[in-house]
N, CA, C and O atoms as a DFTB+ gen file, in Angstrom:
628 C
 N C O
     1  1      90.425     126.288     134.543
     2  2      89.503     125.723     133.572
     3  2      90.174     124.522     132.894
     4  3      91.388     124.490     132.692
     5  1      89.353     123.561     132.561
     6  2      89.814     122.278     132.051
     7  2      89.196     122.036     130.681
     8  3      88.052     122.426     130.445
     9  1      89.931     121.402     129.779
    10  2      89.408     121.075     128.455
    11  2      88.858     119.655     128.451
    12  3      89.503     118.717     128.918
    13  1      87.636     119.522     127.907
    14  2      86.960     118.228     127.815
    15  2      86.517     118.031     126.365
    16  3      85.983     118.944     125.735
    17  1      86.749     116.834     125.854
    18  2      86.338     116.452     124.494
    19  2      85.093     115.579     124.613
    20  3      85.108     114.550     125.288
    21  1      84.006     116.001     123.946
    22  2      82.776     115.204     123.930
    23  2      82.524     114.715     122.512
    24  3      82.772     115.439     121.547
    25  1      82.034     113.495     122.386
    26  2      81.872     112.842     121.085
    27  2      80.489     112.228     120.912
    28  3      80.180     111.713     119.837
    29  1      79.649     112.271     121.943
    30  2      78.368     111.565     121.894
    31  2      77.183     112.453     122.197
    32  3      76.979     113.481     121.551
    33  1      76.403     112.051     123.186
    34  2      75.130     112.727     123.466
    35  2      75.302     114.118     124.062
    36  3      74.324     114.857     124.174
    37  1      76.519     114.495     124.448
    38  2      76.753     115.836     124.988
    39  2      77.121     116.862     123.912
    40  3      77.212     118.053     124.209
    41  1      77.329     116.426     122.685
    42  2      77.659     117.355     121.588
    43  2      76.458     118.246     121.270
    44  3      75.319     117.938     121.623
    45  1      76.748     119.354     120.596
    46  2      75.682     120.240     120.118
    47  2      74.699     119.447     119.263
    48  3      75.102     118.636     118.429
    49  1      73.407     119.688     119.477
    50  2      72.385     119.035     118.679
    51  2      72.043     117.628     119.134
    52  3      71.200     116.971     118.524
    53  1      72.683     117.155     120.194
    54  2      72.441     115.800     120.683
    55  2      71.622     115.840     121.985
    56  3      71.524     116.890     122.621
    57  1      71.039     114.706     122.380
    58  2      70.040     114.687     123.447
    59  2      70.476     115.212     124.820
    60  3      69.627     115.676     125.581
    61  1      71.742     115.157     125.155
    62  2      72.168     115.621     126.482
    63  2      72.950     116.935     126.460
    64  3      73.485     117.345     127.490
    65  1      73.023     117.590     125.321
    66  2      73.790     118.835     125.254
    67  2      73.233     119.887     126.216
    68  3      73.988     120.682     126.776
    69  1      71.925     119.891     126.403
    70  2      71.311     120.889     127.283
    71  2      71.888     120.832     128.700
    72  3      71.895     121.841     129.406
    73  1      72.364     119.677     129.113
    74  2      72.934     119.535     130.457
    75  2      74.203     120.379     130.609
    76  3      74.502     120.866     131.699
    77  1      74.934     120.546     129.528
    78  2      76.148     121.356     129.576
    79  2      75.827     122.849     129.598
    80  3      76.659     123.662     130.000
    81  1      74.629     123.200     129.167
    82  2      74.232     124.607     129.123
    83  2      73.564     125.077     130.406
    84  3      73.305     126.270     130.561
    85  1      73.282     124.165     131.326
    86  2      72.608     124.500     132.576
    87  2      73.620     125.123     133.537
    88  3      74.535     124.434     133.989
    89  1      73.473     126.428     133.864
    90  2      74.441     127.082     134.745
    91  2      74.514     126.460     136.138
    92  3      75.511     126.637     136.838
    93  1      73.474     125.734     136.550
    94  2      73.511     125.053     137.846
    95  2      74.579     123.961     137.857
    96  3      75.064     123.578     138.922
    97  1      74.947     123.459     136.676
    98  2      75.957     122.401     136.579
    99  2      77.373     122.952     136.497
   100  3      78.337     122.207     136.667
   101  1      77.510     124.258     136.238
   102  2      78.828     124.858     136.113
   103  2      78.934     125.686     134.852
   104  3      77.939     125.961     134.180
   105  1      80.159     126.081     134.542
   106  2      80.428     126.949     133.394
   107  2      81.100     126.149     132.289
   108  3      81.970     125.315     132.545
   109  1      80.679     126.419     131.050
   110  2      81.225     125.711     129.898
   111  2      81.325     126.681     128.721
   112  3      80.461     127.538     128.537
   113  1      82.382     126.537     127.931
   114  2      82.573     127.340     126.715
   115  2      83.038     126.425     125.599
   116  3      84.006     125.680     125.756
   117  1      82.343     126.485     124.467
   118  2      82.754     125.727     123.292
   119  2      84.040     126.336     122.751
   120  3      84.142     127.553     122.596
   121  1      85.029     125.478     122.464
   122  2      86.307     125.960     121.938
   123  2      86.576     125.537     120.507
   124  3      87.040     126.340     119.697
   125  1      86.285     124.264     120.185
   126  2      86.745     123.772     118.885
   127  2      86.047     122.483     118.487
   128  3      85.538     121.737     119.323
   129  1      86.041     122.249     117.190
   130  2      85.746     120.913     116.686
   131  2      87.102     120.239     116.496
   132  3      88.088     120.884     116.139
   133  1      87.130     118.921     116.743
   134  2      88.403     118.203     116.710
   135  2      88.138     116.727     116.438
   136  3      86.996     116.267     116.426
   137  1      89.229     116.003     116.222
   138  2      89.146     114.549     116.071
   139  2      90.318     113.930     116.809
   140  3      91.334     114.583     117.046
   141  1      90.167     112.670     117.166
   142  2      91.225     111.982     117.901
   143  2      92.444     111.777     117.001
   144  3      92.301     111.515     115.807
   145  1      93.630     111.896     117.571
   146  2      94.862     111.618     116.839
   147  2      94.914     110.127     116.521
   148  3      95.138     109.733     115.376
   149  1      94.706     109.312     117.540
   150  2      94.690     107.862     117.346
   151  2      93.270     107.397     117.052
   152  3      92.296     108.028     117.464
   153  1      93.171     106.305     116.346
   154  2      91.866     105.692     116.123
   155  2      91.386     105.058     117.425
   156  3      92.174     104.548     118.222
   157  1      90.064     105.107     117.615
   158  2      89.402     104.449     118.746
   159  2      88.063     103.926     118.252
   160  3      87.447     104.550     117.388
   161  1      87.591     102.787     118.782
   162  2      86.247     102.341     118.430
   163  2      85.194     103.193     119.147
   164  3      85.184     103.272     120.375
   165  1      84.328     103.817     118.386
   166  2      83.148     104.503     118.914
   167  2      81.974     103.617     118.528
   168  3      81.633     103.500     117.351
   169  1      81.359     102.995     119.527
   170  2      80.273     102.054     119.285
   171  2      79.003     102.535     119.971
   172  3      79.042     103.352     120.891
   173  1      77.890     102.015     119.505
   174  2      76.597     102.285     120.138
   175  2      76.159     100.953     120.736
   176  3      75.990      99.964     120.023
   177  1      75.978     100.942     122.062
   178  2      75.752      99.667     122.734
   179  2      74.743      99.798     123.871
   180  3      74.303     100.900     124.199
   181  1      74.405      98.735     124.429
   182  2      73.470      98.442     125.509
   183  2      72.040      98.745     125.054
   184  3      71.826      99.282     123.967
   185  1      71.084      98.400     125.883
   186  2      69.676      98.506     125.486
   187  2      69.204      99.948     125.321
   188  3      68.117     100.180     124.794
   189  1      70.005     100.924     125.764
   190  2      69.638     102.336     125.646
   191  2      70.358     103.039     124.497
   192  3      70.225     104.252     124.331
   193  1      71.124     102.280     123.699
   194  2      71.853     102.829     122.547
   195  2      72.788     103.973     122.943
   196  3      72.746     105.065     122.376
   197  1      73.616     103.688     123.918
   198  2      74.571     104.666     124.434
   199  2      75.838     104.634     123.587
   200  3      76.343     103.556     123.276
   201  1      76.364     105.813     123.208
   202  2      77.653     105.828     122.508
   203  2      78.796     105.630     123.511
   204  3      78.854     106.306     124.538
   205  1      79.684     104.718     123.207
   206  2      80.851     104.439     124.050
   207  2      82.105     104.584     123.211
   208  3      82.184     104.043     122.108
   209  1      83.080     105.306     123.724
   210  2      84.411     105.344     123.130
   211  2      85.232     104.307     123.887
   212  3      85.558     104.494     125.060
   213  1      85.561     103.219     123.210
   214  2      86.323     102.158     123.857
   215  2      87.788     102.567     123.925
   216  3      88.364     103.031     122.940
   217  1      88.368     102.392     125.077
   218  2      89.767     102.769     125.261
   219  2      90.652     101.666     124.676
   220  3      91.325     100.925     125.391
   221  1      90.618     101.594     123.333
   222  2      91.400     100.624     122.571
   223  2      92.105     101.403     121.456
   224  3      91.703     101.333     120.295
   225  1      93.159     102.146     121.816
   226  2      93.847     102.960     120.819
   227  2      94.350     102.125     119.647
   228  3      94.819     101.000     119.820
   229  1      94.242     102.701     118.452
   230  2      94.741     102.037     117.253
   231  2      93.684     101.260     116.494
   232  3      93.913     100.853     115.355
   233  1      92.542     101.050     117.102
   234  2      91.431     100.338     116.451
   235  2      90.319     101.339     116.178
   236  3      90.226     102.360     116.860
   237  1      89.472     101.061     115.186
   238  2      88.302     101.902     114.953
   239  2      88.561     103.056     114.008
   240  3      89.135     102.878     112.934
   241  1      88.131     104.248     114.418
   242  2      88.138     105.446     113.572
   243  2      88.795     106.621     114.302
   244  3      88.996     106.583     115.516
   245  1      89.120     107.650     113.545
   246  2      89.495     108.930     114.144
   247  2      88.171     109.598     114.504
   248  3      87.443     110.048     113.619
   249  1      87.859     109.664     115.778
   250  2      86.541     110.093     116.244
   251  2      86.452     111.615     116.285
   252  3      87.323     112.292     116.831
   253  1      85.374     112.137     115.692
   254  2      85.112     113.574     115.660
   255  2      84.257     113.988     116.852
   256  3      83.360     113.258     117.273
   257  1      84.548     115.167     117.386
   258  2      83.773     115.677     118.508
   259  2      84.064     117.146     118.735
   260  3      84.500     117.859     117.832
   261  1      83.814     117.585     119.958
   262  2      83.916     118.999     120.313
   263  2      84.727     119.161     121.589
   264  3      84.620     118.357     122.516
   265  1      85.540     120.211     121.624
   266  2      86.316     120.532     122.820
   267  2      85.636     121.696     123.534
   268  3      85.284     122.704     122.921
   269  1      85.462     121.532     124.838
   270  2      84.882     122.571     125.688
   271  2      85.845     122.892     126.814
   272  3      86.595     122.029     127.271
   273  1      85.817     124.141     127.257
   274  2      86.519     124.546     128.474
   275  2      85.465     124.572     129.576
   276  3      84.442     125.244     129.449
   277  1      85.720     123.835     130.659
   278  2      84.751     123.737     131.748
   279  2      85.416     124.114     133.065
   280  3      86.632     123.998     133.222
   281  1      84.594     124.567     134.010
   282  2      85.113     124.847     135.345
   283  2      85.027     123.582     136.196
   284  3      84.513     122.557     135.749
   285  1      85.532     123.662     137.417
   286  2      85.578     122.500     138.305
   287  2      84.183     121.954     138.590
   288  3      83.987     120.740     138.625
   289  1      83.222     122.835     138.792
   290  2      81.853     122.382     139.080
   291  2      81.278     121.601     137.907
   292  3      80.636     120.572     138.117
   293  1      81.492     122.066     136.665
   294  2      81.002     121.334     135.490
   295  2      81.736     120.005     135.349
   296  3      81.127     118.997     134.992
   297  1      83.027     119.993     135.622
   298  2      83.786     118.744     135.545
   299  2      83.235     117.735     136.557
   300  3      83.092     116.554     136.238
   301  1      82.930     118.184     137.750
   302  2      82.341     117.298     138.760
   303  2      80.973     116.793     138.300
   304  3      80.646     115.620     138.479
   305  1      80.174     117.688     137.704
   306  2      78.878     117.264     137.178
   307  2      79.079     116.203     136.092
   308  3      78.420     115.164     136.113
   309  1      79.987     116.460     135.146
   310  2      80.224     115.511     134.050
   311  2      80.727     114.170     134.577
   312  3      80.316     113.117     134.090
   313  1      81.613     114.207     135.568
   314  2      82.087     112.952     136.162
   315  2      80.918     112.150     136.731
   316  3      80.849     110.934     136.548
   317  1      80.002     112.827     137.418
   318  2      78.841     112.137     137.991
   319  2      77.906     111.660     136.883
   320  3      77.418     110.530     136.924
   321  1      77.656     112.512     135.897
   322  2      76.769     112.158     134.791
   323  2      77.305     110.957     134.019
   324  3      76.537     110.082     133.622
   325  1      78.618     110.911     133.805
   326  2      79.255     109.823     133.060
   327  2      79.589     108.628     133.951
   328  3      80.183     107.651     133.495
   329  1      79.207     108.714     135.209
   330  2      79.388     107.617     136.174
   331  2      80.850     107.151     136.270
   332  3      81.164     105.965     136.171
   333  1      81.718     108.144     136.466
   334  2      83.140     107.859     136.680
   335  2      83.299     107.363     138.117
   336  3      82.776     108.023     139.015
   337  1      83.962     106.280     138.395
   338  2      84.737     105.434     137.490
   339  2      84.027     104.145     137.086
   340  3      84.635     103.311     136.416
   341  1      82.767     103.950     137.466
   342  2      82.134     102.656     137.201
   343  2      81.790     102.423     135.730
   344  3      81.931     101.304     135.235
   345  1      81.338     103.470     135.024
   346  2      80.949     103.297     133.621
   347  2      82.012     103.825     132.669
   348  3      82.361     103.161     131.692
   349  1      82.524     105.007     132.950
   350  2      83.557     105.638     132.130
   351  2      84.740     106.020     133.012
   352  3      84.633     106.083     134.236
   353  1      85.860     106.271     132.361
   354  2      87.023     106.841     133.010
   355  2      87.350     108.137     132.277
   356  3      87.179     108.240     131.062
   357  1      87.820     109.117     133.033
   358  2      88.236     110.383     132.409
   359  2      89.741     110.334     132.242
   360  3      90.485     110.259     133.220
   361  1      90.188     110.376     130.977
   362  2      91.612     110.303     130.669
   363  2      91.971     111.382     129.663
   364  3      91.111     111.873     128.932
   365  1      93.251     111.750     129.629
   366  2      93.735     112.722     128.641
   367  2      93.888     112.044     127.284
   368  3      94.319     110.895     127.189
   369  1      93.525     112.777     126.245
   370  2      93.591     112.255     124.891
   371  2      94.134     113.344     123.977
   372  3      93.816     114.520     124.157
   373  1      94.944     112.966     123.006
   374  2      95.452     113.927     122.019
   375  2      94.450     114.060     120.884
   376  3      93.895     113.076     120.395
   377  1      94.235     115.315     120.476
   378  2      93.232     115.641     119.464
   379  2      93.823     116.549     118.400
   380  3      94.696     117.370     118.682
   381  1      93.344     116.394     117.184
   382  2      93.720     117.273     116.085
   383  2      92.627     118.336     115.958
   384  3      91.454     118.004     115.795
   385  1      93.005     119.597     116.032
   386  2      92.048     120.696     115.906
   387  2      91.568     120.782     114.466
   388  3      92.371     120.835     113.535
   389  1      90.254     120.795     114.292
   390  2      89.673     120.986     112.962
   391  2      89.277     122.441     112.761
   392  3      89.551     123.023     111.711
   393  1      88.635     123.028     113.764
   394  2      88.291     124.446     113.700
   395  2      88.223     124.991     115.116
   396  3      87.400     124.551     115.918
   397  1      89.090     125.951     115.421
   398  2      89.143     126.568     116.751
   399  2      88.274     127.810     116.740
   400  3      88.446     128.696     115.902
   401  1      87.343     127.867     117.676
   402  2      86.463     129.027     117.804
   403  2      86.888     129.854     119.005
   404  3      86.921     131.083     118.947
   405  1      87.217     129.161     120.107
   406  2      87.614     129.850     121.331
   407  2      86.442     130.587     121.936
   408  3      85.292     130.337     121.575
   409  1      86.722     131.483     122.845
   410  2      85.647     132.272     123.436
   411  2      85.516     132.071     124.920
   412  3      86.283     131.340     125.547
   413  1      84.519     132.743     125.468
   414  2      84.259     132.636     126.888
   415  2      85.002     133.656     127.719
   416  3      85.048     133.545     128.944
   417  1      85.584     134.648     127.071
   418  2      86.214     135.733     127.809
   419  2      87.613     135.450     128.326
   420  3      88.299     136.374     128.761
   421  1      88.052     134.214     128.292
   422  2      89.393     133.884     128.777
   423  2      90.305     133.735     127.571
   424  3      90.068     132.903     126.695
   425  1      91.318     134.528     127.538
   426  2      92.208     134.503     126.387
   427  2      93.055     133.233     126.372
   428  3      93.685     132.877     127.368
   429  1      93.057     132.577     125.256
   430  2      93.899     131.405     125.041
   431  2      94.548     131.572     123.681
   432  3      93.962     132.143     122.761
   433  1      95.750     131.073     123.568
   434  2      96.378     131.067     122.257
   435  2      95.580     130.101     121.386
   436  3      95.386     128.939     121.746
   437  1      95.129     130.586     120.258
   438  2      94.307     129.757     119.372
   439  2      95.194     128.828     118.567
   440  3      95.992     129.287     117.749
   441  1      95.067     127.530     118.785
   442  2      95.846     126.588     117.982
   443  2      95.413     126.651     116.524
   444  3      94.242     126.897     116.234
   445  1      96.328     126.436     115.626
   446  2      95.986     126.450     114.213
   447  2      95.320     125.136     113.824
   448  3      95.471     124.119     114.500
   449  1      94.585     125.182     112.725
   450  2      93.959     123.972     112.204
   451  2      95.035     122.923     111.957
   452  3      96.075     123.214     111.366
   453  1      94.780     121.713     112.410
   454  2      95.737     120.631     112.234
   455  2      96.708     120.459     113.387
   456  3      97.435     119.468     113.445
   457  1      96.726     121.434     114.324
   458  2      97.632     121.278     115.467
   459  2      97.043     120.290     116.473
   460  3      95.843     120.014     116.466
   461  1      97.899     119.772     117.325
   462  2      97.501     118.757     118.304
   463  2      97.394     119.399     119.688
   464  3      98.296     120.106     120.136
   465  1      96.266     119.133     120.351
   466  2      96.027     119.605     121.706
   467  2      95.592     118.414     122.554
   468  3      95.310     117.338     122.026
   469  1      95.540     118.610     123.865
   470  2      95.062     117.569     124.757
   471  2      93.798     118.019     125.462
   472  3      93.631     119.199     125.768
   473  1      92.911     117.069     125.719
   474  2      91.697     117.321     126.486
   475  2      91.298     116.019     127.162
   476  3      91.688     114.933     126.735
   477  1      90.524     116.149     128.210
   478  2      89.989     114.959     128.869
   479  2      88.843     114.394     128.044
   480  3      88.094     115.132     127.404
   481  1      88.721     113.072     128.071
   482  2      87.648     112.380     127.362
   483  2      87.101     111.307     128.294
   484  3      87.820     110.763     129.132
   485  1      85.830     111.018     128.131
   486  2      85.205     109.926     128.876
   487  2      85.178     108.704     127.973
   488  3      84.432     108.645     126.996
   489  1      86.008     107.733     128.322
   490  2      86.074     106.485     127.558
   491  2      85.902     105.330     128.527
   492  3      85.860     105.523     129.742
   493  1      85.806     104.143     127.985
   494  2      85.603     102.994     128.855
   495  2      86.568     101.860     128.538
   496  3      86.848     101.559     127.378
   497  1      87.063     101.248     129.593
   498  2      87.864     100.029     129.472
   499  2      87.039      98.826     129.934
   500  3      87.473      97.680     129.816
   501  1      85.848      99.104     130.459
   502  2      84.959      98.056     130.955
   503  2      83.778      97.936     130.004
   504  3      82.909      98.807     129.961
   505  1      83.756      96.860     129.253
   506  2      82.683      96.688     128.277
   507  2      82.487      95.204     128.006
   508  3      83.339      94.382     128.345
   509  1      81.367      94.875     127.397
   510  2      81.064      93.482     127.084
   511  2      81.985      93.002     125.957
   512  3      82.367      93.788     125.090
   513  1      82.342      91.710     125.968
   514  2      83.302      91.184     124.986
   515  2      82.896      91.404     123.536
   516  3      83.763      91.504     122.667
   517  1      81.600      91.482     123.255
   518  2      81.147      91.649     121.870
   519  2      81.204      93.099     121.378
   520  3      81.083      93.335     120.176
   521  1      81.383      94.063     122.263
   522  2      81.350      95.464     121.852
   523  2      82.414      95.834     120.817
   524  3      82.090      96.573     119.887
   525  1      83.656      95.370     120.916
   526  2      84.640      95.743     119.897
   527  2      84.271      95.279     118.487
   528  3      84.762      95.838     117.507
   529  1      83.413      94.265     118.376
   530  2      82.997      93.767     117.061
   531  2      81.790      94.533     116.499
   532  3      81.405      94.320     115.350
   533  1      81.196      95.421     117.304
   534  2      80.064      96.217     116.820
   535  2      80.538      97.203     115.756
   536  3      81.721      97.541     115.707
   537  1      79.615      97.668     114.898
   538  2      80.006      98.729     113.964
   539  2      80.553      99.920     114.757
   540  3      80.045     100.255     115.827
   541  1      81.591     100.548     114.214
   542  2      82.110     101.733     114.892
   543  2      82.018     102.928     113.963
   544  3      81.965     102.788     112.741
   545  1      82.000     104.091     114.561
   546  2      81.673     105.324     113.853
   547  2      82.747     106.374     114.080
   548  3      83.427     106.376     115.106
   549  1      82.889     107.272     113.101
   550  2      83.819     108.388     113.302
   551  2      83.105     109.587     113.896
   552  3      83.744     110.480     114.452
   553  1      81.783     109.613     113.783
   554  2      81.005     110.708     114.347
   555  2      79.662     110.176     114.816
   556  3      79.022     109.387     114.120
   557  1      79.239     110.607     115.992
   558  2      77.984     110.129     116.569
   559  2      76.856     111.120     116.318
   560  3      77.035     112.333     116.433
   561  1      75.693     110.580     115.972
   562  2      74.459     111.348     115.881
   563  2      73.338     110.420     116.331
   564  3      73.144     109.350     115.754
   565  1      72.609     110.825     117.348
   566  2      71.530     110.000     117.884
   567  2      70.488     109.665     116.823
   568  3      69.832     108.626     116.904
   569  1      70.332     110.531     115.837
   570  2      69.351     110.330     114.775
   571  2      69.993     109.796     113.495
   572  3      69.402     109.890     112.419
   573  1      71.194     109.239     113.607
   574  2      71.956     108.808     112.432
   575  2      71.348     107.646     111.682
   576  3      70.372     107.037     112.120
   577  1      71.950     107.350     110.536
   578  2      71.500     106.261     109.664
   579  2      71.567     104.897     110.344
   580  3      70.957     103.941     109.865
   581  1      72.286     104.796     111.432
   582  2      72.417     103.515     112.137
   583  2      71.083     103.029     112.711
   584  3      70.925     101.836     112.970
   585  1      70.116     103.941     112.913
   586  2      68.805     103.558     113.431
   587  2      68.790     103.222     114.909
   588  3      67.819     102.644     115.397
   589  1      69.846     103.573     115.635
   590  2      69.953     103.260     117.062
   591  2      69.776     104.534     117.884
   592  3      70.741     105.058     118.441
   593  1      68.560     105.021     117.957
   594  2      68.290     106.272     118.655
   595  2      68.533     106.113     120.154
   596  3      68.084     105.148     120.773
   597  1      69.244     107.066     120.714
   598  2      69.563     107.081     122.139
   599  2      68.284     107.166     122.956
   600  3      67.382     107.941     122.639
   601  1      68.212     106.358     124.015
   602  2      67.083     106.398     124.936
   603  2      67.499     107.255     126.114
   604  3      68.378     106.869     126.884
   605  1      66.875     108.420     126.263
   606  2      67.248     109.363     127.325
   607  2      66.993     108.751     128.692
   608  3      66.188     107.832     128.840
   609  1      67.690     109.274     129.679
   610  2      67.512     108.788     131.052
   611  2      66.083     109.015     131.527
   612  3      65.541     108.203     132.277
   613  1      65.474     110.112     131.097
   614  2      64.092     110.408     131.482
   615  2      63.130     109.381     130.895
   616  3      62.141     109.022     131.535
   617  1      63.411     108.909     129.690
   618  2      62.532     107.936     129.014
   619  2      62.716     106.516     129.562
   620  3      61.884     105.643     129.311
   621  1      63.783     106.286     130.296
   622  2      64.059     104.940     130.814
   623  2      63.181     104.586     132.000
   624  3      62.987     103.408     132.298
   625  1      62.651     105.586     132.676
   626  2      61.853     105.342     133.881
   627  2      60.454     104.876     133.585
   628  3      59.676     104.634     134.508
């Protein structure tokens, strides 16, 4: 099982979270809420208002998100969904645990609040030159005050 950190539309309560709950895509277990150790720009960009974590460590905010334990099939689904490697890259990132819940029947040592763990994240090094100058956020919500509601893939057709 592999740990994945999600910060955008795949988080609980966001438009694509249901995709992680579909057993046809694989197995997933919520483990923790966390934030990035290093600052990164989290921007909302393109005509569909997609959240992007720019792989520019040291700039932006400490981004809040969720850590999940996923199986190989779910990881393959997420790679395809996130269009790795053309749109995003999956890289290891250090995270500060905010609240560890654990679960899923597999015993893991529960890290304490404030401890540092690693998980894969989908970030991008390929972006338009103006994206780093966009407003950046520490936490993404499709219905947030920013007024940039995510356009689902189904609505794009």
